[in-house]
C-alpha positions, -999 to 999 in steps of 0.1 A, spaced: 925 813 -485 890 813 -473 866 785 -489 832 794 -499 806 784 -475 783 756 -485 752 766 -485 720 763 -452 688 763 -455 661 746 -431 623 748 -428 610 754 -394 581 751 -371 567 732 -344 561 702 -347 583 700 -379 596 662 -380 564 654 -406 575 678 -428 585 663 -466 603 693 -474 640 678 -463 632 651 -491 626 672 -518 652 696 -512 677 668 -510 664 658 -543 669 686 -557 703 691 -548 714 659 -560 695 660 -593 712 694 -599 746 684 -580 750 714 -563 766 717 -527 741 725 -501 720 711 -475 686 713 -459 671 707 -425 645 705 -403 648 727 -369 621 724 -347 623 761 -324 603 768 -296 582 801 -302 606 818 -269 634 815 -291 620 824 -329 631 860 -336 667 850 -317 672 819 -342 657 838 -371 687 862 -366 717 832 -356 707 809 -387 726 840 -412 755 841 -393 757 800 -392 759 801 -431 717 800 -436 706 815 -469 669 812 -456 642 787 -445 609 775 -453 585 782 -427 553 758 -413 529 758 -387 523 775 -362 551 802 -372 539 816 -406 523 847 -392 548 853 -364 574 853 -387 568 884 -405 567 906 -374 604 898 -369 615 902 -413 631 935 -423 608 935 -453 574 918 -464 563 912 -496 531 924 -507 519 887 -513 528 878 -481 512 912 -465 478 906 -489 477 868 -473 491 874 -442 514 849 -441 546 837 -449 561 806 -459 594 816 -473 624 838 -460 655 850 -476 684 860 -461 697 886 -473 737 898 -476 734 929 -460 717 910 -427 677 919 -434 654 890 -434 626 891 -463 591 872 -460 574 863 -490 544 836 -493 546 813 -525 515 792 -513 493 807 -545 521 805 -566 526 768 -558 487 767 -559 482 778 -593 515 762 -611 501 725 -596 466 736 -615 479 747 -646 508 715 -648 479 690 -640 448 706 -660 463 726 -683 429 735 -704 413 748 -670 399 779 -674 400 807 -641 368 825 -659 348 798 -668 323 802 -636 326 807 -597 349 789 -576 341 771 -545 364 773 -514 358 750 -484 380 766 -455 386 800 -441 423 795 -428 456 805 -443 456 786 -468 425 795 -483 437 833 -481 463 823 -504 442 801 -526 413 826 -529 441 858 -534 454 839 -569 422 833 -581 409 863 -578 440 879 -593 437 851 -623 402 865 -628 380 835 -611 343 861 -614 330 847 -579 343 832 -549 316 810 -531 334 805 -493 324 785 -468 337 775 -434 327 753 -402 326 788 -381 314 815 -402 332 848 -386 364 836 -400 350 833 -435 334 872 -431 370 882 -424 381 869 -457 350 886 -477 360 920 -455 394 917 -464 391 907 -505 363 920 -512 328 917 -530 337 887 -550 337 868 -523 304 852 -513 303 840 -478 278 809 -475 270 790 -443 285 756 -436 254 734 -443 248 747 -477 282 734 -486 270 704 -513 244 735 -527 274 759 -536 292 735 -556 264 737 -582 273 755 -613 309 761 -600 333 760 -624 365 752 -598 359 738 -564 389 738 -538 394 722 -504 420 738 -483 406 725 -450 426 697 -434 386 674 -434 397 640 -453 435 642 -443 449 607 -428 437 611 -393 415 638 -393 374 636 -396 363 631 -436 350 663 -457 314 656 -449 298 676 -475 272 667 -504 290 657 -532 263 653 -563 262 685 -576 301 676 -590 299 675 -626 321 670 -656 336 704 -664 344 711 -634 380 712 -618 383 702 -582 416 698 -562 420 691 -528 452 708 -510 451 675 -485 483 645 -501 477 623 -477 462 602 -495 466 615 -526 434 607 -536 408 620 -510 369 610 -507 365 649 -524 387 638 -556 376 602 -558 338 613 -560 347 639 -582 368 617 -607 336 588 -606 317 621 -615 337 631 -645 351 663 -632 390 670 -640 406 664 -601 442 680 -593 459 664 -561 474 685 -534 513 670 -539 518 694 -568 509 727 -544 539 715 -521 561 710 -549 560 740 -563 557 762 -537 593 756 -532 606 763 -565 613 799 -561 627 794 -524 652 768 -540 664 789 -570 667 820 -545 689 801 -520 709 772 -540 708 792 -579 693 770 -603 655 766 -606 645 726 -600 622 709 -625 587 697 -606 585 663 -626 572 626 -617 606 617 -604 602 650 -577 568 630 -571 584 599 -566 613 613 -547 588 626 -521 567 599 -520 592 574 -516 
């Protein structure tokens, strides 16, 4: 008689020791009383394809993917979701019973769920959105904002060509502005999103004039170390609704956990505390 294998999942990247995902998954597995393990695996780039083919044979049911492999795994996967194709990156891999690797992106889902949970009165159609940054996270944010009916996205990035590329990919509702104008384009916006690493512990500050922030705006920062960045502190002081970035990390993990371990976890205060621990 053969015993059922305990499902295994992991986060892969290089480096990966900083990831909070193992703490999050351990909390959910324990909260639901489920068998399973979730570990960080640092994978050298030259071993990436080999590792992805080997892990399912060892009992792994899926992976989260962090930098620098979010684009590279799409070339290795057998199936890529429309969302991942649109965003140009995958953060979730599902190892199917038939041996095929399915790549998906849940960053936009996590971003939206965080806003709905923590700013339930937010109306995406109420006005333009300002987005700082044009990296992989910005692509997921822009795709999801356009999807829920934001009428216009004012995009600014320190290097303008990266922002221009996003305008090419996402169309005329995206307008590109020079970084020196970053403070001005906030005026009259309904939504403001920082997708850069500026303001994160150990990184330079987001040095953008923030005096155009106003009551009625929703301001969110994808940075979650610290939980309250200068952007959020200034927004709060000026009467805007603020949402920190930790919820996006938590919500983007929900679809993967449900696929791999068979239960849909809750993102609640106990989950936040388990991560902040």
